[in-house]
KEVOPA-521117 format. One line per 5 residues: their letters; for each residue x, y, z of N, C-alpha, C, CB. Coordinates in steps of 0.05 Angstrom, whole numbers, plus 5000, padded with zeros to 4 digits. Glycine has a CB too. Example, Ala and Ser with C-alpha at 12.3 -4.5 7.8 and 13.67 -1.06 7.14 Angstrom:
// residues 2
AS	5264:4886:5156:5246:4910:5156:5264:4934:5156:5226:4911:5181  5257:4955:5142:5273:4979:5143:5258:5001:5157:5282:4988:5114
***
This chain:
// residues 325
MAELA	5087:5484:5043:5057:5493:5041:5058:5516:5035:5040:5491:5063  5067:5540:5050:5062:5564:5026:5077:5561:5003:5069:5593:5036  5093:5555:5000:5101:5557:4968:5088:5546:4954:5124:5550:4959  5067:5520:4956:5043:5511:4935:5020:5522:4947:5039:5476:4930  5008:5535:4955:4988:5544:4963:4963:5553:4949:4995:5558:4973
DEPTT	4970:5561:4929:4957:5572:4907:4958:5553:4885:4968:5597:4900  4972:5531:4880:4978:5515:4860:4957:5491:4849:5001:5504:4869  4947:5486:4827:4939:5468:4825:4952:5439:4833:4934:5472:4804  4962:5421:4849:4972:5402:4851:4967:5393:4887:5001:5407:4839  4973:5372:4893:4969:5349:4914:4995:5356:4926:4964:5314:4903
LMFHA	5001:5366:4957:5019:5356:4971:5022:5326:4980:5018:5370:4990  5041:5313:4986:5035:5287:4995:5062:5285:5014:5031:5262:4969  5048:5261:5032:5079:5259:5060:5083:5224:5061:5068:5274:5106  5098:5218:5061:5103:5202:5078:5107:5201:5110:5119:5197:5070  5085:5192:5125:5081:5208:5153:5090:5188:5172:5050:5218:5161
EMEPP	5117:5186:5182:5127:5179:5195:5144:5194:5211:5133:5166:5186  5147:5200:5239:5169:5216:5246:5172:5203:5277:5164:5252:5243  5195:5216:5289:5202:5205:5312:5184:5221:5338:5233:5208:5313  5173:5216:5351:5162:5231:5373:5177:5244:5395:5146:5216:5385  5167:5270:5395:5191:5276:5424:5189:5260:5447:5186:5306:5440
ITASV	5206:5249:5455:5202:5234:5488:5225:5247:5512:5209:5194:5486  5204:5255:5530:5224:5272:5549:5219:5257:5575:5217:5307:5552  5231:5257:5593:5226:5252:5623:5245:5274:5643:5237:5217:5630  5215:5274:5657:5226:5297:5677:5239:5281:5699:5200:5318:5690  5263:5296:5705:5280:5289:5733:5292:5306:5745:5299:5273:5732
GDDVQ	5272:5313:5773:5281:5335:5778:5280:5362:5766:5299:5329:5779  5303:5387:5765:5300:5404:5753:5303:5400:5717:5318:5420:5766  5319:5376:5709:5328:5369:5679:5304:5352:5667:5360:5350:5678  5311:5354:5645:5297:5338:5626:5312:5322:5610:5284:5353:5610  5308:5297:5616:5321:5277:5599:5313:5262:5572:5323:5260:5615
TSDAP	5326:5264:5553:5322:5256:5527:5317:5223:5531:5348:5264:5506  5303:5212:5521:5306:5179:5516:5319:5173:5494:5280:5164:5513  5323:5142:5484:5338:5137:5470:5307:5133:5443:5361:5112:5483  5309:5142:5419:5296:5137:5401:5277:5109:5401:5314:5140:5382  5264:5104:5394:5245:5078:5390:5262:5058:5368:5212:5089:5377
TDPVG	5265:5078:5352:5281:5057:5325:5307:5049:5334:5288:5073:5293  5326:5049:5365:5342:5041:5365:5333:5007:5375:5359:5058:5378  5334:4986:5359:5327:4966:5375:5332:4942:5394:5319:4960:5366  5307:4929:5408:5307:4925:5431:5311:4891:5429:5283:4938:5446  5318:4884:5414:5314:4855:5417:5331:4834:5390:5278:4851:5415
PLEAY	5325:4821:5389:5344:4801:5362:5332:4813:5335:5335:4759:5362  5355:4823:5321:5347:4836:5302:5333:4821:5277:5368:4852:5297  5333:4789:5279:5324:4774:5263:5289:4774:5268:5340:4749:5267  5278:4786:5287:5246:4778:5306:5237:4804:5285:5243:4782:5353  5215:4796:5279:5200:4812:5268:5190:4834:5287:5182:4797:5255
ATFLA	5179:4820:5305:5169:4838:5332:5191:4859:5338:5165:4817:5361  5221:4855:5339:5231:4881:5344:5237:4907:5325:5251:4876:5354  5230:4895:5296:5230:4919:5275:5202:4930:5276:5238:4910:5243  5176:4918:5288:5158:4929:5290:5159:4945:5310:5141:4916:5290  5167:4937:5338:5168:4952:5360:5184:4986:5349:5186:4931:5385
SRPSS	5203:4980:5330:5219:5006:5330:5202:5019:5319:5244:5008:5316  5181:5021:5306:5169:5035:5281:5141:5034:5299:5170:5016:5245  5134:5046:5323:5106:5043:5325:5084:5062:5318:5103:5038:5347  5058:5060:5319:5026:5074:5304:5047:5110:5316:4977:5062:5330  5054:5104:5336:5053:5135:5347:5072:5149:5329:5062:5140:5380
FETCA	5088:5136:5309:5104:5156:5288:5090:5161:5274:5126:5150:5273  5067:5153:5264:5042:5157:5245:5032:5181:5246:5020:5140:5249  5020:5176:5273:5003:5192:5292:5019:5225:5291:5003:5174:5327  5042:5221:5306:5058:5248:5307:5060:5256:5277:5088:5245:5322  5071:5248:5265:5080:5262:5234:5044:5273:5224:5099:5229:5203
IESIL	5025:5258:5229:4995:5262:5222:4989:5300:5235:4974:5232:5243  4993:5296:5266:4993:5318:5274:5008:5333:5269:4991:5318:5291  5032:5336:5260:5052:5353:5264:5035:5368:5229:5091:5337:5268  5026:5354:5202:5022:5365:5182:4996:5382:5186:5022:5347:5161  4974:5371:5200:4950:5375:5203:4948:5406:5227:4939:5344:5213
SLAHL	4975:5406:5234:4983:5440:5251:4992:5450:5233:5004:5445:5277  5000:5451:5215:5008:5470:5190:4985:5474:5170:5035:5458:5173  4968:5461:5168:4948:5457:5148:4936:5481:5140:4928:5440:5155  4927:5497:5158:4922:5530:5156:4940:5547:5130:4935:5545:5189  4963:5535:5140:4985:5548:5118:4977:5555:5089:5007:5529:5114
APNLP	4955:5531:5077:4952:5529:5055:4923:5517:5056:4973:5514:5043  4902:5529:5062:4872:5518:5061:4862:5506:5041:4855:5536:5063  4876:5514:5014:4863:5503:4981:4877:5484:4979:4865:5522:4951  4903:5467:4996:4921:5462:4976:4910:5432:4982:4955:5472:4980  4903:5409:4972:4896:5385:4979:4921:5363:4995:4884:5375:4953
LHIVH	4917:5361:5019:4938:5343:5025:4935:5308:5033:4950:5358:5046  4961:5295:5023:4949:5264:5024:4973:5256:5037:4941:5246:4994  4965:5230:5053:4978:5210:5068:4984:5193:5045:4961:5196:5092  5015:5179:5043:5015:5159:5032:5016:5140:5050:5032:5159:5015  5013:5105:5041:5019:5087:5051:5008:5082:5073:5039:5085:5050
LSAME	4982:5095:5083:4982:5090:5116:4971:5063:5124:4963:5112:5132  4997:5057:5151:4987:5035:5163:4973:5031:5194:5008:5019:5161  4977:5054:5199:4967:5053:5230:4936:5063:5237:4988:5072:5248  4920:5045:5240:4884:5051:5242:4891:5078:5261:4858:5021:5262  4906:5077:5283:4906:5099:5302:4901:5131:5288:4935:5098:5319
AIPLL	4920:5131:5258:4916:5157:5246:4889:5154:5235:4937:5166:5225  4862:5143:5234:4845:5145:5226:4829:5170:5238:4839:5123:5226  4820:5175:5262:4801:5183:5277:4822:5220:5276:4796:5159:5311  4839:5224:5277:4852:5239:5270:4843:5260:5239:4873:5223:5272  4842:5240:5227:4840:5251:5197:4808:5259:5191:4852:5227:5174
QEARA	4792:5240:5199:4772:5244:5202:4764:5272:5216:4767:5223:5211  4775:5270:5230:4768:5299:5253:4772:5332:5236:4799:5300:5284  4798:5321:5225:4811:5349:5208:4788:5348:5184:4851:5346:5194  4785:5325:5175:4766:5332:5142:4735:5343:5154:4758:5294:5118  4731:5344:5176:4705:5346:5189:4715:5379:5194:4697:5321:5219
NGVKI	4732:5384:5189:4732:5417:5209:4744:5429:5174:4765:5424:5251  4743:5410:5156:4744:5429:5137:4779:5423:5120:4737:5462:5154  4792:5412:5135:4818:5407:5119:4816:5393:5100:4839:5396:5132  4825:5396:5073:4825:5380:5054:4852:5362:5055:4821:5396:5029  4834:5338:5063:4871:5320:5070:4858:5289:5070:4893:5330:5115
TAETC	4874:5268:5056:4862:5242:5046:4886:5228:5046:4846:5243:5016  4883:5202:5048:4900:5180:5061:4899:5154:5040:4887:5172:5093  4920:5140:5034:4914:5127:5015:4921:5092:5033:4932:5140:4986  4921:5064:5027:4931:5043:5050:4937:5037:5028:4917:5023:5072  4957:5006:5034:4968:4993:5017:4955:4961:5023:5000:4998:5020
FHYLS	4962:4946:4993:4952:4919:4992:4965:4906:5014:4956:4906:4966  4997:4903:5020:4993:4885:5045:4995:4898:5065:5010:4865:5050  4980:4922:5074:4968:4930:5100:4943:4914:5104:4961:4961:5100  4929:4915:5084:4902:4896:5084:4903:4867:5080:4883:4904:5065  4931:4853:5081:4933:4829:5083:4949:4811:5090:4929:4825:5070
LAAEE	4968:4826:5094:4992:4811:5114:4990:4820:5144:5025:4819:5104  4996:4805:5160:4995:4815:5193:5010:4811:5203:4980:4809:5212  5027:4824:5220:5050:4826:5236:5055:4791:5244:5044:4848:5265  5022:4782:5252:5024:4760:5273:5038:4730:5262:4991:4755:5285  5037:4738:5233:5045:4721:5208:5070:4716:5193:5033:4729:5190
VRDGD	5094:4738:5209:5109:4738:5200:5126:4727:5207:5111:4752:5195  5146:4709:5199:5166:4690:5211:5183:4705:5218:5177:4670:5196  5201:4699:5243:5228:4710:5247:5241:4703:5224:5243:4700:5271  5264:4731:5210:5280:4728:5190:5266:4728:5158:5295:4703:5197  5239:4726:5155:5229:4730:5133:5216:4763:5128:5209:4709:5133
TRHKC	5250:4775:5112:5247:4804:5116:5237:4812:5091:5272:4820:5124  5224:4787:5070:5202:4797:5044:5186:4816:5061:5179:4768:5028  5168:4812:5088:5155:4827:5102:5161:4861:5105:5156:4814:5123  5197:4863:5101:5198:4888:5123:5186:4910:5088:5245:4898:5145  5172:4929:5114:5167:4962:5094:5167:4973:5117:5136:4971:5071
CPPIR	5160:5004:5105:5161:5018:5125:5137:5051:5113:5200:5023:5132  5118:5051:5131:5104:5041:5158:5098:5009:5147:5070:5063:5169  5116:4996:5177:5110:4964:5176:5093:4955:5183:5124:4950:5185  5086:4924:5164:5060:4917:5172:5045:4911:5201:5058:4897:5159  5034:4919:5204:5019:4910:5227:5007:4890:5242:5009:4916:5227
SKLNQ	4991:4886:5259:4978:4871:5282:4952:4864:5261:4972:4892:5313  4944:4841:5269:4918:4837:5247:4891:4852:5261:4911:4798:5243  4898:4861:5286:4874:4879:5299:4869:4904:5279:4884:4893:5331  4902:4916:5279:4899:4943:5259:4893:4936:5231:4927:4961:5256  4898:4912:5219:4894:4902:5187:4849:4908:5191:4911:4851:5180
DGLWE	4855:4902:5212:4818:4902:5213:4805:4926:5225:4804:4877:5233  4817:4942:5230:4811:4979:5232:4813:4993:5205:4836:4997:5252  4830:4976:5184:4835:4997:5162:4813:4986:5144:4869:4998:5148  4804:4961:5147:4786:4948:5131:4753:4963:5143:4791:4911:5135  4755:4965:5166:4729:4981:5179:4727:4999:5158:4730:4997:5210
ELEKH	4747:5017:5157:4749:5048:5147:4737:5040:5125:4780:5065:5142  4748:5034:5108:4742:5027:5078:4715:5016:5069:4760:5007:5068  4700:4994:5098:4671:4979:5092:4655:5013:5096:4659:4945:5123  4664:5014:5115:4640:5033:5130:4638:5062:5113:4650:5040:5167  4662:5077:5102:4651:5094:5089:4669:5101:5071:4642:5113:5102
TEDGV	4643:5090:5037:4649:5092:5021:4655:5104:5006:4646:5087:5019  4642:5133:5013:4643:5151:4998:4657:5178:5013:4616:5154:4988  4650:5181:5041:4666:5199:5055:4690:5192:5075:4648:5212:5066  4697:5177:5064:4722:5159:5093:4744:5182:5073:4734:5104:5093  4770:5171:5092:4794:5186:5095:4806:5165:5082:4804:5196:5123
IKTVV	4812:5143:5067:4818:5126:5057:4809:5127:5026:4811:5108:5072  4816:5133:5017:4807:5149:4989:4821:5122:4960:4829:5192:4988  4844:5117:4972:4854:5099:4948:4874:5074:4961:4874:5120:4925  4873:5052:4946:4890:5028:4957:4904:5025:4940:4879:5002:4964  4931:5024:4942:4955:5023:4919:4982:5005:4924:4967:5054:4915
SDHSP	4993:4997:4903:5014:4975:4913:5042:4993:4925:5023:4951:4882  5051:5008:4922:5067:5018:4925:5096:4995:4927:5058:5036:4946  5091:4994:4903:5111:4964:4890:5139:4978:4905:5115:4958:4842  5158:4955:4908:5180:4969:4915:5203:4948:4918:5175:4987:4940  5211:4942:4889:5222:4916:4883:5255:4920:4894:5217:4908:4846
CTPDL	5271:4897:4892:5297:4892:4895:5309:4869:4885:5302:4895:4918  5328:4863:4887:5345:4837:4884:5352:4826:4903:5366:4838:4873  5337:4802:4907:5342:4780:4925:5364:4788:4944:5349:4754:4909  5382:4790:4939:5404:4787:4958:5404:4815:4975:5434:4782:4942  5390:4843:4961:5386:4853:4977:5368:4855:5003:5387:4865:4967
KMLPA	5347:4838:5000:5330:4823:5021:5346:4809:5040:5312:4804:5008  5366:4810:5029:5387:4783:5057:5364:4766:5066:5405:4800:5095  5363:4751:5052:5339:4723:5069:5352:4703:5077:5313:4706:5050  5347:4696:5093:5359:4665:5110:5352:4644:5087:5341:4656:5146  5365:4616:5100:5367:4595:5082:5337:4586:5081:5388:4572:5091
HVPGH	5318:4589:5099:5282:4581:5106:5273:4592:5091:5266:4590:5132  5278:4622:5084:5268:4627:5069:5262:4628:5033:5269:4638:5081  5234:4623:5025:5248:4622:4992:5249:4649:4988:5231:4606:4966  5272:4652:4963:5279:4669:4943:5307:4679:4961:5254:4692:4933  5308:4652:4971:5339:4657:4990:5362:4654:4964:5347:4625:5022
CTGGK	5382:4679:4966:5404:4672:4941:5431:4665:4959:5410:4704:4917  5450:4651:4953:5480:4652:4964:5494:4676:4956:5497:4627:4954  5507:4685:4969:5527:4710:4962:5529:4728:4983:5518:4728:4937  5503:4727:4996:5499:4751:5007:5520:4751:5044:5462:4752:5009  5515:4768:5053:5529:4774:5088:5510:4761:5106:5530:4813:5101
DEESG	5526:4739:5106:5510:4714:5122:5505:4717:5155:5530:4685:5118  5527:4738:5159:5511:4755:5185:5495:4771:5187:5521:4766:5198  5490:4782:5170:5462:4795:5164:5442:4784:5156:5463:4811:5149  5443:4764:5151:5411:4752:5126:5399:4742:5159:5417:4711:5088  5365:4758:5149:5349:4759:5160:5347:4783:5179:5348:4739:5167
NFFSA	5361:4795:5183:5374:4832:5191:5343:4844:5182:5410:4851:5163  5325:4851:5202:5302:4869:5188:5314:4900:5180:5274:4873:5212  5333:4902:5200:5344:4930:5203:5358:4935:5176:5364:4933:5229  5375:4914:5173:5399:4913:5148:5383:4909:5121:5423:4885:5150  5357:4902:5112:5352:4884:5091:5339:4909:5085:5338:4853:5092
WGGIS	5331:4914:5057:5311:4929:5038:5290:4933:5045:5307:4919:5017  5274:4954:5047:5247:4950:5062:5228:4955:5031:5240:4977:5092  5212:4954:5034:5192:4944:5012:5181:4921:5010:5201:4945:4992  5153:4920:4993:5144:4900:4987:5141:4898:4953:5120:4900:5003  5145:4866:4947:5140:4876:4914:5111:4855:4912:5173:4866:4885
SVGLG	5092:4874:4896:5062:4858:4883:5050:4870:4866:5040:4852:4900  5067:4897:4851:5055:4897:4827:5048:4872:4801:5068:4915:4818  5023:4874:4794:5015:4854:4779:5006:4833:4806:5041:4845:4757  5009:4837:4814:4989:4817:4839:4965:4832:4859:5013:4804:4865  4966:4866:4858:4953:4879:4874:4920:4874:4881:4959:4903:4865
LPIFW	4911:4868:4851:4879:4866:4851:4866:4835:4855:4868:4879:4820  4883:4814:4846:4875:4789:4863:4881:4788:4893:4890:4765:4851  4900:4801:4904:4903:4807:4931:4883:4825:4947:4929:4817:4933  4872:4847:4928:4859:4854:4948:4826:4844:4948:4863:4881:4948  4818:4825:4916:4801:4816:4914:4790:4792:4933:4802:4814:4894
TDLSR	4819:4779:4942:4816:4759:4956:4814:4758:4982:4830:4748:4952  4816:4778:5002:4815:4790:5018:4781:4805:5022:4840:4804:5014  4780:4809:5005:4751:4828:4999:4732:4808:5003:4745:4843:4965  4725:4785:4986:4716:4760:4977:4707:4751:5005:4738:4740:4961  4738:4746:5015:4734:4729:5045:4715:4747:5068:4770:4724:5060
RKGLT	4726:4773:5076:4706:4785:5089:4681:4790:5082:4712:4801:5094  4668:4792:5054:4641:4795:5049:4640:4769:5043:4630:4815:5028  4642:4747:5041:4631:4729:5033:4616:4721:5001:4617:4729:5053  4635:4732:4989:4625:4734:4962:4622:4709:4948:4641:4752:4947  4603:4700:4932:4601:4687:4916:4611:4689:4892:4585:4685:4916
SSPED	4620:4667:4875:4622:4676:4837:4598:4674:4826:4641:4655:4816  4573:4675:4833:4558:4680:4817:4549:4705:4795:4545:4674:4830  4550:4704:4776:4548:4737:4759:4520:4753:4771:4542:4732:4717  4506:4738:4778:4484:4750:4795:4481:4766:4816:4473:4735:4802  4501:4758:4834:4509:4767:4864:4514:4796:4854:4538:4750:4881
ENTKN	4485:4809:4870:4489:4840:4871:4517:4847:4885:4464:4856:4889  4524:4837:4911:4542:4838:4926:4570:4838:4922:4537:4825:4938  4572:4820:4903:4594:4816:4894:4597:4833:4865:4597:4786:4893  4572:4852:4848:4576:4868:4834:4582:4895:4854:4555:4868:4814  4578:4901:4867:4580:4920:4888:4615:4930:4899:4563:4905:4914
ALQDV	4613:4897:4901:4641:4894:4916:4676:4911:4889:4644:4846:4923  4654:4904:4863:4671:4904:4848:4681:4936:4839:4661:4888:4828  4652:4945:4835:4657:4972:4841:4667:4986:4862:4641:4981:4840  4666:4981:4882:4681:4996:4904:4717:4991:4892:4673:4981:4942  4724:4967:4889:4748:4965:4874:4758:4984:4856:4747:4946:4861
VRLCC	4741:4989:4833:4747:5009:4823:4752:5027:4831:4737:5013:4812  4724:5039:4850:4737:5061:4863:4759:5073:4869:4732:5060:4876  4758:5054:4892:4791:5056:4899:4812:5054:4882:4800:5036:4916  4814:5031:4869:4842:5025:4851:4841:5048:4828:4843:4990:4835  4824:5051:4818:4818:5074:4791:4804:5097:4791:4803:5062:4770
TNTAA	4787:5103:4786:4766:5118:4793:4785:5141:4812:4740:5098:4811  4783:5137:4837:4808:5156:4856:4830:5164:4854:4817:5147:4875  4845:5134:4845:4875:5140:4833:4879:5162:4811:4888:5114:4820  4866:5156:4796:4863:5178:4762:4867:5201:4784:4822:5182:4736  4842:5207:4799:4832:5235:4804:4854:5260:4814:4811:5231:4827
QVGLQ	4869:5235:4835:4888:5243:4855:4910:5255:4840:4897:5219:4873  4909:5239:4821:4937:5250:4806:4928:5269:4783:4956:5225:4791  4900:5282:4772:4897:5294:4754:4891:5285:4734:4911:5303:4753  4891:5261:4726:4879:5251:4703:4844:5245:4702:4895:5227:4698  4832:5253:4715:4811:5240:4718:4798:5255:4689:4797:5244:4751
SHKGD	4805:5267:4662:4793:5273:4649:4791:5257:4625:4798:5294:4649  4810:5226:4633:4816:5214:4602:4819:5184:4627:4853:5231:4576  4823:5182:4651:4836:5148:4670:4813:5147:4690:4875:5149:4694  4810:5123:4688:4793:5115:4719:4770:5111:4705:4789:5140:4747  4757:5112:4674:4732:5102:4680:4728:5086:4642:4706:5132:4694
LVVGF	4705:5077:4650:4702:5061:4615:4671:5083:4597:4686:5009:4621  4678:5105:4587:4665:5123:4582:4675:5133:4556:4664:5139:4602  4661:5146:4543:4660:5159:4506:4687:5184:4516:4614:5181:4490  4710:5181:4500:4728:5209:4501:4754:5192:4519:4710:5243:4523  4752:5170:4540:4769:5161:4560:4783:5147:4540:4757:5145:4585
DADIC	4815:5145:4557:4829:5122:4544:4816:5090:4545:4855:5122:4559  4819:5074:4533:4797:5046:4535:4824:5028:4549:4781:5029:4495  4834:5037:4571:4842:5021:4590:4831:4997:4602:4844:5033:4605  4832:4973:4603:4811:4954:4610:4829:4930:4626:4792:4943:4581  4808:4918:4642:4823:4894:4655:4804:4877:4660:4839:4900:4681
VFDDS	4815:4849:4640:4798:4829:4640:4797:4809:4664:4803:4817:4619  4782:4808:4683:4779:4796:4710:4763:4769:4713:4766:4815:4726  4774:4750:4723:4767:4730:4722:4758:4729:4760:4790:4711:4707  4741:4736:4764:4739:4739:4807:4735:4709:4815:4703:4761:4824  4732:4691:4805:4735:4666:4813:4750:4651:4809:4722:4655:4808
AEWTV	4773:4652:4797:4796:4631:4798:4811:4633:4811:4809:4626:4780  4822:4615:4820:4842:4613:4841:4865:4597:4840:4829:4606:4861  4893:4609:4842:4916:4605:4838:4936:4604:4856:4920:4617:4825  4964:4604:4851:4982:4598:4862:4999:4631:4863:4994:4573:4848  5009:4636:4883:5031:4651:4873:5053:4643:4872:5034:4671:4883
EPSTM	5073:4646:4853:5103:4625:4844:5124:4649:4824:5091:4590:4815  5148:4643:4830:5160:4657:4817:5150:4658:4782:5187:4649:4824  5140:4636:4767:5127:4631:4738:5106:4655:4738:5111:4598:4733  5092:4659:4758:5062:4671:4766:5069:4706:4772:5046:4652:4798  5099:4715:4785:5095:4737:4787:5109:4752:4762:5102:4743:4812
LFRNK	5094:4777:4749:5110:4779:4723:5139:4807:4726:5083:4787:4696  5135:4809:4752:5171:4835:4756:5192:4814:4758:5176:4862:4795  5213:4835:4753:5230:4817:4747:5244:4805:4775:5250:4829:4725  5248:4821:4789:5266:4799:4821:5240:4786:4835:5286:4826:4853  5239:4757:4821:5220:4744:4838:5219:4746:4875:5224:4716:4829
CSPYQ	5214:4768:4881:5224:4760:4914:5196:4773:4923:5260:4777:4931  5179:4760:4934:5150:4771:4947:5146:4752:4963:5125:4775:4927  5132:4771:4988:5119:4754:5011:5090:4744:5002:5116:4773:5041  5083:4749:4984:5062:4724:4977:5067:4704:4965:5043:4729:4963  5093:4691:4955:5100:4669:4946:5096:4642:4956:5118:4672:4944
GRTLR	5079:4632:4946:5057:4607:4964:5029:4613:4971:5068:4600:4995  5025:4635:4968:4998:4644:4981:4978:4635:4952:4998:4684:4991  4949:4618:4971:4930:4616:4949:4916:4649:4940:4905:4593:4961  4908:4663:4916:4895:4685:4911:4870:4672:4893:4913:4708:4898  4849:4693:4906:4823:4686:4884:4820:4710:4865:4790:4682:4902
GMVRE	4811:4710:4850:4815:4727:4825:4843:4724:4808:4812:4757:4834  4838:4733:4777:4864:4730:4757:4845:4754:4744:4874:4696:4736  4878:4765:4725:4877:4784:4714:4883:4768:4687:4893:4807:4724  4862:4754:4664:4861:4747:4648:4866:4757:4619:4846:4741:4654  4867:4791:4617:4879:4803:4591:4876:4836:4610:4856:4797:4554
TWLRG	4903:4852:4599:4905:4870:4603:4905:4902:4573:4923:4861:4619  4887:4915:4572:4887:4935:4549:4897:4957:4554:4863:4941:4540  4906:4976:4536:4917:4996:4536:4912:5018:4512:4941:4987:4539  4899:5036:4515:4886:5055:4500:4870:5039:4479:4905:5075:4488  4859:5021:4481:4835:5004:4460:4859:4971:4452:4825:5033:4417
ERIFS	4891:4978:4460:4901:4950:4446:4909:4936:4470:4929:4952:4422  4903:4908:4464:4916:4893:4480:4943:4889:4484:4909:4876:4478  4952:4885:4513:4979:4891:4513:4985:4869:4528:4988:4918:4523  4968:4844:4546:4975:4827:4565:4960:4803:4561:4970:4838:4590  4967:4778:4554:4935:4763:4563:4949:4735:4585:4912:4745:4524
RDQGF	4935:4723:4598:4942:4703:4613:4959:4682:4597:4918:4693:4626  4944:4670:4580:4952:4648:4560:4976:4659:4547:4928:4641:4537  4979:4683:4528:5009:4682:4518:5020:4704:4520:5015:4675:4492  5021:4719:4546:5042:4737:4560:5037:4757:4548:5071:4731:4561  5058:4774:4538:5058:4803:4535:5057:4800:4511:5078:4820:4546
DSQSP	5045:4822:4498:5043:4823:4466:5063:4838:4449:5016:4836:4458  5077:4846:4458:5107:4863:4454:5122:4865:4477:5105:4892:4446  5143:4860:4470:5171:4860:4484:5177:4897:4487:5198:4841:4459  5164:4912:4476:5175:4946:4482:5152:4959:4498:5180:4966:4449  5161:4973:4514:5140:4984:4529:5122:5003:4513:5152:4999:4551
QGKLL	5092:4996:4523:5077:5019:4506:5052:5036:4517:5066:5006:4480  5070:5043:4545:5062:5059:4555:5062:5092:4544:5072:5053:4574  5049:5114:4557:5070:5144:4550:5075:5154:4573:5058:5169:4533  5086:5177:4574:5096:5193:4599:5069:5213:4601:5129:5212:4594  5051:5218:4619:5043:5226:4631:5039:5255:4644:5049:5213:4637
LEKRV	5049:5274:4635:5054:5298:4649:5042:5323:4645:5076:5303:4647  5015:5317:4639:4995:5345:4633:4993:5355:4666:4956:5336:4617  4995:5387:4655:4989:5407:4678:4961:5404:4692:4990:5436:4666  4954:5404:4707:4932:5405:4724:4915:5440:4720:4946:5398:4759  4893:5438:4714:4874:5463:4712:4854:5468:4733:4858:5462:4687
***
């Protein structure tokens, strides 16, 4: 923080930290085993979830906030926030003038611990997917605080891997032979991360539509407002967060013509054929989503259509390394 205090940048944190756990016994202080030591079957999601409780996130954020005075003008950002318990800490800090924001991910807003089958390591990520109640808490923050909330962006945190690294057991779609059978379904040995790039907009829209009871009518004001919320959280704010607000994140003269043609009423099922990333291993396989990306345009050129696929086999992007001012 001291090094970056006067730099035009943002300091980002993966906020998980084991809190100090001590127990006084007479004049001695005994340190207990860390919660990351698993207690229970390693293929049980409940065991993995218990090993990374919400207190890991709140402890880390409390530590960050305790040092914020070292760089009062430096924007701070919590990446992939999953614990709703951290929201009041961030709200209070922002009210006291600390420049701190957070993001959450499509999977924290759509997947719930109660629905994860034992051994289905496609759901492993850190911080972990938490309870349905926790998911509701994240949505409440997004819906109540459209402009002044602590969660400014919703992102994919896409973490791809080959199916063998997920160590999927035979009963989980995507299982492949050749792995270590004794470790199949082990949440502590499997690769951590969710694959959802290319699925994020439909994932987000599916749950947003359900929660708001949106219709497919083009005249529905609630639908229009909800789409504007998606643009704000996934385009405008994300561009600003990384210093690209002068030419990304909006459809105005002088900006890059990055356009998504989105059918907000289409329903479809996620299968390997509809996953556009290389390794077809995702917890969303088999789910029915609402909303489909029909076309993607980059700088005024169409690069993808749902009917014809990618227009070129060569990458069309450009490296963006402009300095902030």
